[in-house]
C-alpha atoms as one frame of an Amber mdcrd trajectory, in Angstrom:
protein
  13.506  -4.849  -3.899  13.666  -3.522  -7.580  15.474  -0.511  -8.762  12.462
   1.721  -8.863  11.715   1.076  -5.143  15.473   1.710  -4.416  15.321   5.007
  -6.497  12.234   6.235  -4.722  13.860   5.461  -1.478  17.071   7.286  -2.300
  15.345  10.355  -3.883  12.561  10.940  -1.318  13.346   9.358   1.985  12.114
  11.618   4.868  12.773  10.995   8.506  10.808  11.847  11.644  12.620  10.169
  14.389  11.980  10.886  18.227  14.325   8.296  19.568  17.804   7.153  18.469
  16.822   3.549  18.734  16.538   2.342  15.222  14.218  -0.633  16.290  11.612
   2.018  16.964  11.504   3.075  13.386   8.894   1.912  10.829   9.741   2.421
   7.113   6.745   2.758   4.804   6.295   2.833   1.137   3.555   5.626   0.648
   1.185   6.077  -2.166  -1.792   8.437  -2.647  -5.492   7.953  -3.590  -7.571
  11.061  -3.974  -4.862  13.119  -2.192  -4.943  10.974   0.851  -1.573   9.371
   1.706  -1.326   5.660   2.618   1.516   3.718   3.839   2.576   0.045   3.602
   5.370  -1.466   5.747   8.532  -1.693   3.456   9.170  -5.149   4.814   5.985
  -6.364   3.055   6.877  -4.770  -0.339   8.292  -7.147  -2.788   8.611  -4.694
  -5.735   6.893  -1.955  -7.533   5.945  -2.281 -11.136   4.727  -0.156 -14.055
   1.194  -1.398 -15.255   1.729  -4.664 -17.201  -0.959  -6.412 -19.163  -3.699
  -7.605 -16.502  -5.766 -10.719 -17.424  -9.243 -10.413 -16.159 -10.835 -13.296
 -14.484 -14.525 -14.219 -14.564 -16.657 -14.314 -11.418 -14.253 -12.371  -9.308
 -15.052  -9.339  -7.075 -14.939  -6.098  -9.008 -11.812  -4.912  -6.950  -9.787
  -7.883  -8.275  -8.726  -6.489 -11.708  -7.329  -9.859 -12.697  -3.872 -11.546
 -12.592  -0.510 -10.647 -13.867   2.542 -12.885 -14.799   5.546 -11.947 -12.822
   8.526 -14.016 -13.813   6.435 -17.174 -13.971   4.278 -16.360 -10.903   0.647
 -15.563 -11.277  -0.259 -12.712  -9.070  -3.681 -11.348  -8.305  -4.036  -7.594
  -8.759  -6.337  -5.650  -6.403  -7.605  -2.106  -7.380  -7.081  -0.409  -3.973
  -9.589   2.437  -5.030 -12.332  -0.034  -5.687 -11.388  -2.096  -2.525 -11.865
   0.941  -0.379 -15.170   1.948  -2.071 -13.767   4.779  -3.985 -14.521   5.946
  -7.569 -12.474   4.161 -10.247 -10.201   6.423 -12.287  -8.305   5.841 -15.518
  -4.677   4.636 -15.278  -1.959   7.234 -15.771   1.788   7.154 -16.400   2.090
   7.353 -12.581  -0.056   4.414 -11.902   1.822   1.536 -10.313   1.319  -1.956
  -8.941   3.014  -2.547  -5.515   3.713  -6.218  -5.262   3.353  -7.127  -1.420
   3.691 -10.369   0.511   0.593 -11.228   2.479   1.182 -14.338   4.493   2.952
 -16.613   2.041   1.235 -15.151  -1.061   2.239 -12.275  -3.449  -0.570  -9.815
  -4.261  -0.299  -6.772  -6.540  -1.949  -3.472  -5.316  -2.917  -1.183  -8.072
  -2.380   2.527  -6.802  -2.496   5.955  -8.366   1.230   6.657  -7.696   3.923
   5.669  -5.390   4.814   8.799  -3.382   7.826   8.014  -1.422   9.633   5.958
   1.263   9.273   7.351   4.729  10.959   6.583   7.983   8.484   7.196  10.906
   9.090   6.730  14.657   6.599   4.268  16.120   5.702   6.876  18.751   4.313
   9.086  15.992   1.690   6.315  14.978  -1.622   6.436  16.589  -4.311   3.683
  16.758  -7.267   4.251  14.440  -9.956   6.170  16.337 -12.887   4.301  17.663
 -15.340   6.719  16.083 -13.972   6.060  12.483 -16.013   3.238  10.995 -16.017
   1.245   7.816 -12.645   0.806   6.226 -10.644   1.658   9.368 -11.294  -1.515
  11.362 -10.733  -3.716   8.420  -7.832  -2.194   6.515  -6.035   0.374   8.839
  -3.387  -0.362  11.484  -2.749   3.159  12.447  -2.346   6.792  11.644   1.053
   8.238  11.224   2.018  11.859  11.857   4.767  13.287   9.707   5.249  17.025
  10.077   2.056  18.531   8.857   0.904  15.283   7.060  -1.233  12.271   8.091
  -0.399   8.818   6.700  -2.982   6.057   6.841  -1.032   2.938   7.570  -2.570
  -0.143   6.076  -3.109  -3.648   7.409  -2.673  -6.002   4.508  -4.339  -9.071
   5.888  -7.851  -8.258   4.533  -6.954  -6.476   1.323  -7.485  -9.570  -0.904
 -10.616 -10.927   0.930 -12.043  -9.762   4.167 -12.989 -12.034   7.101 -16.633
 -11.692   6.050 -16.135 -13.350   2.671
């Protein structure tokens, strides 16, 4: 993990732990889109980058912003806002690319900002509700409860391409 991820973890780590069993804890890197907090299992996170130059590719879905060169590796970048059907916004100083490992491949996820690293007891994670349709079945593995906040925990398998494509 790179220094930025370690700094975020050191400065902002929060814990909600019901059991003393450390195997029951999920660590998440959280980020926000439109004031909704999302979480990705920290074990999937390779590193967090400031926005480098992104090379656009022809004939790709709109949510694939292009590719970046990360130390000799070409990595596709997915705009999470567009992937989730949200409105595109301008990049800011806080915008980041979270490089995650999906299967054997590295993929960059473009997010508004990286919020913090969270330690969350698995007993505080609920399955997505059956009545929630759309993005939930494809991208959400659970909803975490942290004090007065809800964190939408993402499944990364379908971020690049869904099963339907």
